[in-house]
C-alpha positions in Angstrom: 26.8 -10.9 19.9 27.4 -9.7 16.1 25.1 -8.0 14.0 25.1 -7.9 10.3 24.0 -5.0 8.4 22.1 -5.5 5.3 21.9 -2.7 2.5 18.4 -1.5 1.7 17.7 -2.1 -2.2 17.0 0.8 -4.1 13.8 0.9 -6.3 13.4 2.4 -9.5 10.4 4.9 -9.8 8.4 2.2 -11.2 8.7 -0.1 -8.3 8.8 2.4 -5.6 7.3 0.9 -2.7 4.9 2.6 -0.4 5.0 2.5 3.6 2.5 3.8 5.8 4.0 5.3 9.0 0.9 5.5 11.9 2.1 7.2 14.9 1.1 10.2 16.9 4.6 11.8 17.3 5.6 14.1 14.8 8.7 14.0 15.4 9.3 10.1 15.2 7.1 10.4 11.9 9.0 12.9 10.3 12.4 11.4 11.5 11.2 8.1 9.8 10.0 9.8 6.8 13.3 11.6 5.9 15.2 8.5 6.4 13.0 6.1 4.4 12.4 9.0 1.7 16.4 9.2 1.1 16.0 5.6 0.6 13.9 5.8 -2.0 10.5 4.8 -0.6 7.0 6.6 -0.9 5.9 7.7 2.3 2.5 7.9 3.6 1.4 9.3 7.3 -1.3 8.9 9.8 -1.6 10.3 13.1 -4.1 7.4 14.9 -5.2 4.0 14.2 -8.4 4.9 12.3 -6.9 7.3 10.5 -4.1 4.5 9.6 -6.9 2.0 8.7 -8.4 5.2 5.9 -4.9 5.4 4.7 -4.1 1.5 4.2 -7.3 0.9 2.4 -6.9 3.4 0.3 -2.8 3.5 -0.6 -2.6 -0.4 -0.3 1.1 0.4 1.0 3.7 -2.7 1.0 4.8 -1.9 4.6 3.1 -0.6 7.6 4.9 0.8 10.9 2.8 1.5 13.8 3.2 2.9 17.3 1.2 0.9 19.5 -0.1 3.8 22.2 -1.9 6.2 20.0 -5.1 8.2 20.9 -8.7 7.5 19.1 -7.7 4.2 17.9 -3.9 2.5 19.2 -1.7 0.3 17.3 -3.2 -2.9 18.8 -6.4 -2.4 17.8 -5.4 -0.8 14.1 -3.8 -4.2 13.3 -6.5 -6.4 14.4 -8.9 -4.3 12.0 
């Protein structure tokens, strides 16, 4: 099996894309946040689905990355809402 690596496009500050990370594991959030910020993305975080819904409505992110298993509201219910 072959894999192809595509470079992430860097955006100017005028075109800064926002990513919402929803995960209750702070080590996971921090790792993804560091990587994505280095690539030039603006990162918003939430620690459960309910907080993620609030952040999604307020921030209108370009992309949402969510965990499936979280307290209060899991990733599946988050996606349905």
